[in-house]
N, C-alpha and C positions, 0 to 999 in steps of 0.2 A: 753374483747375486745366485738367483734358478729358486728353483723349487726341489727339494728331495733329489737334486741330482737331473734335473730336469731343465732346458733351457724353456722360459716365461716368453712370450713375445705380442705384441700389441699389432695388430692390425686396426687401421684407421684410414676412413678419407673424410678429411677436411678443409675447409673453409681459405680464405686468408685471412677471416674474425676465430677462427677454428671453432666451429660450426658443424657439428652431425650431425643433425638431427631437428626436422621442426614437423612436426606433425603423427609425430611417432612415423616417420620418415625418412631416407636421405632425399636431403635438397635437390639430386641429378640425377641422371642416369644416364651416365657414363658405360659403355658395354666394355672397352676396353677393362677400366679399372675392376670389375665384375669378373672378366679374367684374370687379373691380377691378383685375386682376390682367391679367388677355386687355386690355381695356379699353385701357391703357397701357406693354405689350408690343407690342402690333400698333396703336399711331396713328398711325405714320409715314404719311404721302399715298404713292399708288401714285403714287408718278414715274415709279418702272421698271413699268409698264401689264404686260410678259410677263410678271413674275414672280409676281406673289403676293402676294409677299412684305413684310409692314408692320411687322416689326420685329428687331431683330438678340438676340441673350439669350446671354453665357456664366455658363457652371455651370459644380461638380465635378463627378465622377465619380458620389458617391454622390448628389446632389441627379438628376443624369443619370438612376440606377436605383430614387433614390426614386417614379418618374413609369414607373415597369415598360420603360424603358429606350427606348421614344418622344418622337421629338422634335417643341417642340410644333407646331404645322401654321402656318401663313403668319406663321414667321418663324425666320430663318436661326441654328442652332442649334449654339456650342460648347460642346464639352465636354474641361473640363481633369483628365487623366492622365497616369502618369508610366509605368501600362503602354504597351509600344511598340507591341502587337497590336492593343489596345480597339478599333480599327474595322473589325479584320479578326471578331474574336472576337466582336462584337455587330453582325453585318453589316451597317453603318452605311457602306459603301463604293459603293452602288448608292442613294444617297439624297444630291440635288446641292445641300438646304442644312445639310448638319450634317457640320461642320469637328472631325476630334479634334486639339488641341495639347496641347504636354508643358506648358507652367506658361504666367502669366497673360500676362505682356508675350506671348510668341506672339501669343495666342488676340488681348487689347488689339488688336494690330499689324495683324491680319488683318480684325477687325472694322472697322476703323476706313477699311479699304484699302475694302471693301465700303459700309461705311455711304460713304464717298464716291460710291462709284463710281451707289449707291442713288438718293444725294442727300437721305441721313437722318439729323436731328439726335440723335438719342440711338442710346447702344449699354448693354443694356440686364445688370446682373448682377442674375441670383435665386439664390444660393449657392452651395454655404453657406457655416456658418462659417468656414473656411479661406480661399475666394475671397474670403468679404466681410472678412477682415479684408487681406490683401492689395491689397486693389484698392480699400480707405480711400484711397489718397495722393493717383490719379487722380477721385476719385468728385468730383462735381460739384452730386448732385443726390442725396436719401436717399428713401423714397415708402416708409412705412411704417404700415401695418396695428398697430394695438396693441389685443390684443385682452385686455380688463381681468380675468384668472386666474392665480392663479399654477402652473404647470409642475413636478409631483416628478416627481423621474428622470427631466429631459430630456440628451438629450446632446449636444444640438446649439445655439450659443448666440448671437445675436446681438451685436457689439462694442460697446463704448462706446463714443457716441459725443460727440467730440470737440469740445472748444467754438469749434472750424475752423467748426461749420455752428453754423447759426442758423434755428433752425423759422422758417417762414414762412406754412404755413397748418395748420388742421388744419378736421377733418369736424364736424356734429355728431355726439354718443354715439348711434348706432343699435345695433339689438338682433337678433342671429337667433335666430329661434323656436325653429328648432326645437336648435340644440344649449343658451338659455337663453343665451348668452354675450356681451355689448356690447364692442364695438368701436368704435375711431374711429382714419379716417384722416388723416398728418402725412405735412406733406414740409419737407424741413430742403433749406435750400440753401448751399452751402460760401460760407464771407466771403471778400470780395476782399480781397485782397491788400495 
């Protein structure tokens, strides 16, 4: 699949009932999952040393707002919204590594162009529900943290993974002492056509 020769990967933490969000926030706080997310989304080599950028992420407006409207450091951030004045109203015009796009295709096109320039292999799609669904047709890889819990009254869910993907790896089950939750990391790859 890919997009303009660049791998598109999705990364999400989901419950057993596929919940990814409740009240525009993560339904849990698992430090090792956050470290895993940071490690994967900043894994690119610093081909373009001066930039300090180590990854490219695409997210929807609600996901961005769930992070207190703060761009992720060391990553080029793409925010998808239909609000035409979003960059101005959220003081994003001063950031050199933040782009506002008005649809997924525009975000992917610009992200792929930047990825080529920086010699990056991967564009990361980090949420939320609608962005994950729309990006699935371009997705080569899915990195999931599956948290062993059921979330009641969740309001954002990860899409079902079709049989066009194959699970290729999963970690040992880990336990988060503070929350008491068990979780594991899983990797899915798109099957060759």
